[in-house]
VMD Tcl script that draws the C-alpha trace (Angstrom):
set ca {
  {23.38 -19.79 -58.08}
  {20.79 -21.35 -60.40}
  {18.35 -21.78 -57.54}
  {18.69 -18.10 -56.61}
  {18.15 -17.05 -60.23}
  {15.03 -19.22 -60.44}
  {13.77 -17.74 -57.17}
  {14.28 -14.15 -58.35}
  {12.77 -14.75 -61.79}
  {9.77 -16.71 -60.52}
  {6.57 -15.04 -61.66}
  {4.96 -14.94 -58.23}
  {7.82 -12.95 -56.72}
  {7.74 -10.36 -59.50}
  {3.94 -10.07 -59.26}
  {4.19 -9.66 -55.50}
  {6.82 -6.92 -55.81}
  {4.73 -5.03 -58.35}
  {1.63 -5.42 -56.16}
  {3.49 -4.08 -53.13}
  {4.75 -1.03 -55.00}
  {1.32 -0.33 -56.48}
  {-0.36 -0.78 -53.10}
  {1.99 1.71 -51.45}
  {1.30 4.30 -54.12}
  {-2.41 3.58 -54.09}
  {-2.56 3.84 -50.30}
  {-1.27 7.41 -50.54}
  {-4.06 8.24 -53.00}
  {-6.71 6.72 -50.75}
  {-5.32 8.50 -47.68}
  {-5.51 11.83 -49.51}
  {-9.05 10.99 -50.62}
  {-10.08 10.23 -47.03}
  {-8.55 13.51 -45.88}
  {-10.56 15.27 -48.59}
  {-13.78 13.52 -47.54}
  {-13.31 14.32 -43.87}
  {-12.55 17.96 -44.72}
  {-16.02 18.21 -46.28}
  {-17.67 17.30 -42.98}
  {-19.11 19.95 -40.66}
  {-16.82 21.73 -38.22}
  {-17.79 19.52 -35.27}
  {-16.91 16.42 -37.29}
  {-13.57 17.99 -38.24}
  {-12.67 18.03 -34.57}
  {-13.46 14.32 -34.27}
  {-11.49 13.41 -37.39}
  {-8.51 15.63 -36.60}
  {-5.29 13.69 -37.11}
  {-3.83 15.53 -34.12}
  {-6.18 13.54 -31.90}
  {-5.37 9.82 -31.50}
  {-9.00 8.84 -32.02}
  {-9.21 10.99 -35.14}
  {-6.06 9.40 -36.55}
  {-7.53 5.96 -35.82}
  {-10.82 6.82 -37.56}
  {-8.93 8.18 -40.57}
  {-6.94 4.95 -40.76}
  {-10.09 2.81 -40.52}
  {-11.87 4.83 -43.20}
  {-8.78 4.67 -45.43}
  {-8.57 0.90 -44.95}
  {-12.24 0.30 -45.74}
  {-12.10 2.52 -48.82}
  {-8.86 0.89 -49.98}
  {-10.31 -2.59 -49.52}
  {-13.51 -1.67 -51.37}
  {-11.68 -0.02 -54.25}
  {-9.20 -2.90 -54.60}
  {-12.02 -5.44 -54.52}
  {-14.34 -3.73 -56.99}
  {-11.71 -2.29 -59.35}
  {-8.99 -4.96 -59.23}
  {-10.22 -8.31 -57.90}
  {-13.62 -8.47 -59.63}
  {-12.34 -7.43 -63.10}
  {-9.30 -9.73 -62.75}
  {-11.47 -12.70 -61.78}
  {-13.89 -12.00 -64.61}
  {-11.09 -11.68 -67.18}
  {-9.32 -14.77 -65.85}
  {-12.50 -16.85 -66.08}
  {-13.23 -15.52 -69.57}
  {-9.79 -15.89 -71.13}
  {-8.38 -18.77 -69.06}
  {-11.29 -21.03 -68.17}
  {-10.65 -23.59 -65.47}
  {-10.44 -27.26 -66.15}
  {-13.73 -28.96 -66.81}
  {-15.22 -30.83 -63.92}
  {-14.46 -34.49 -63.73}
  {-11.35 -36.54 -63.39}
  {-8.17 -34.99 -64.81}
  {-6.66 -36.90 -67.74}
  {-3.58 -38.06 -65.85}
  {-5.63 -39.38 -62.93}
  {-8.02 -41.15 -65.32}
  {-5.05 -42.82 -67.02}
  {-3.63 -43.97 -63.70}
  {-7.02 -45.35 -62.67}
  {-7.24 -47.25 -65.95}
  {-3.77 -48.74 -65.39}
  {-4.74 -49.68 -61.84}
  {-7.91 -51.40 -63.03}
  {-6.03 -53.32 -65.75}
  {-3.41 -54.49 -63.26}
  {-6.10 -55.54 -60.78}
  {-7.93 -57.44 -63.52}
  {-4.68 -59.11 -64.59}
  {-3.85 -60.19 -61.01}
  {-7.34 -61.62 -60.46}
  {-7.24 -63.81 -63.60}
  {-6.84 -67.52 -62.87}
  {-3.50 -68.83 -64.02}
  {-3.51 -71.27 -66.94}
  {-1.66 -74.38 -66.24}
}
mol new
graphics top color blue
foreach p $ca { graphics top sphere $p radius 0.5 }
foreach p [lrange $ca 0 end-1] q [lrange $ca 1 end] { graphics top cylinder $p $q radius 0.2 }
display resetview
């Protein structure tokens, strides 16, 4: 039961659930926006983009996907990456402290094994 509780309360799962819910709601907004944009097109274009036609439904879906991807990238991913880099900078380049310590231990052991024995 503890493993299940840890699985449910893991941060990644909660973040993923929230992202899924937000994406579903946001997709409806983008779909409505695409319908609005295609309604502004001339009458001949309205026939092409009609959702009653299979090709029109496909074009609406492609436009909705491209707009959704662009909006998510520019309004979610870019600000998140910028804020993450600003407030939580990555580790400095170089060897991490634990690896450096292990390398030092390795070198000391190698030096100790290569010493001639007294006797």
